[in-house]
N, C-alpha and C positions, 0 to 999 in steps of 0.2 A: 905275532899276528900281522905286523906290518910287512914282514918278509913274505908271508903267504899272499899278500896283495902286491908283491913286487915293489915295495917301498922300503927305503932304509931311513929309519927314524931313530934318533938316540933314545935309549931306554932311560926312563927317569923313575920308574916304580918297580919295586920287587912285588910280584904278584904270587898268590898261592894258587897253584894249578887246581888242586882240590880245595874248595873253600873250607877254611878251618872252623868256622862257626863256633869259635870259643874253645875248640879242642887244642890244648897246649902242645900235644905231640905233633899235630898237623901244622900248627903255627910255626914251630921251631925246626921242623924237618927240612933240611936244605935240599933234599931231593924233590920237595914239593914247591920249589921256587922257580919262577921264570921272570925274565926281564921284559917289561912292557913300557911303551910310552904312556903318558897320562891319558890320552884319548882312548886308546885301546883298553887300558885298565878300567876306565869308567864305563865303557860299553859292556865289557864282560861282567863287571860287578852289577850293572843295571839288570842284566838278565838273571844273574844268580840270586838277586834279592827279590825280583818280581816273579820269576819263573814264567814269564809272559810269552805266549805264542803270538802276541801282537807286536807291531813295530813300535819303536820308541816314539813318543810324541814329537820330539825335536828332529826327526829324520827329514832331511831335505835333499832329495835326489837332484842331481844336475841334469839327468836325462829328461826330456819332455816326450819321449816315445817309448813307454814301458808297456810290455805285455807280461801278464802273469799267466804262465802256462801251467795248468793244474790238472790233476787226475790221479787215479789210483796208482799205487806202486806197480811197476812192470807194465804200465799202459803205453809206453813208448815216448814219453815226454822228452827224454834226453836225446834219443835218436832223431826225433823231429827237430828239436831246437838246434842241434849241432849241424844240421843241413841248411840253416838259415844264415843269411849274411848279416850277423849282428853279434854283439857281446852277449854271452850266456852266463848267468849266475846259477850254478847248480850246487845245492847244499851237499850232495854226495861227493862232488869233486873237492869241495872245501874240507869235508871230513877226511878224505884220503890224504890231502896235502898236510893237514894238521897232525893226524894220528898215524899215518902210514898204513892204515888198515882199510880194507875195502868196505866191509859191512859191520863187523863186530867191534865197533869202536867203543872203548870205555866211556861211560856217561860223563865223566868229569871233563871231557873235551867239548861237550856241547856248548857251554857258555862262550868259549873261545870261538867256536865255529859260527855261532850266531852273531857274535860281535864282528867277525870278519865279513860275514854276509852283509850285515847292515852297512859296514864301511864301504863295501864294494857297490852297494846300491847307491849310497850317497855320492861316490866319486866317479861312477861310470857316466860317460857322455854318449850321445848318439842313440841309435836303436838298441834296445835292451830287452832280453827275455829273462825272466826270473822263473825258475822251475820250482814248483811246490806241490804238495798234495792238497792241502786246504779243503777238506770235506765240509767243515763247519761254515755255514753261510754267513754268520755274523763276523767271524774272524776274516773270511775272504772279503767281505764287504769293507771291513776296516782297512785291509791291505789295499784294495782297489781305490778307496777314497784317499788314504794317506799318500799314495804314490801317483794318484791321478792316472791310473793304469787301465788298460783294456784286459778283459778276461777271455782267455782262450782255453777251452776244455778239451782234453784228450779223451775221446769217447772210445773206450775199449771195454768189451764185456768182461765181467768178473772171471768167467771160466777161461778166457784167453789170457788174462793177466796171470792166473794161477798156472796155466800151462807154460807160459813163458818163464815163470819163476822156476818151475820144475826142471826146465832144460838148461838152467844156469848152474854155476858152481857156488852159488851163494850159500853160506852156512845157515843153520837154524831155519830150514825151510818151513817147519811147522809154525814158528813165530812169524815168519814173513807172510805165510798164507793167512794167518789170523789178522795181520795188518791190512791185507787186501780186503778180506771179508768185512772188517770193521769200517774201512773206507766206504764201501758200498752201503753199509747200514747207516752211516752218519751223513752221507752226502745229501744236501738239499740244494736245488738250483735257485739262483737269484733272478733269473730271467734276463740277465744282461750278458750272457755268455755267447761267444762264437764257438764253433765246434770244429775239431779236426779228427779224422779217423785214420788209423794206421794199422789195419789188420785185414 
């Protein structure tokens, strides 16, 4: 996890890649081991035990200029963010770095990816954009409050998001379309959003 954040830290803990949850086979399977530093192990374990989409209570970002760029899948968030003059934290990029896969990442990598994202949020300085979907208003409000962040919504109609998806080589298009539709069903505005349009 530290290497994914371009840090070299001595590993002090043997971590189970897939949580063993009392399963002795997973516990003793040496192919299920990875070396982590204590902080990364604690972050990963926190997510595994809480399954929380919220940020940890003790997260303390160094940046005082954070924007959460949110919107539906395929709405153009990454394209927009990468044109800005700032550090960008994109969960999809973290997933690719950790798993080596573009989109069909095995779910046991998710806790590691979340722990890396949270570390990057804590350690990044200067202007920062965090890319997320966050359709749930309560969870989005939690993120904005915890990070003292501004909300910037990518406004792209559902049919354009689906059309963009169909023109990509992403696998499991049916599942991805379902994610886009679910985002539009779940989304509720908070009233504190700024908007950007890229279509």
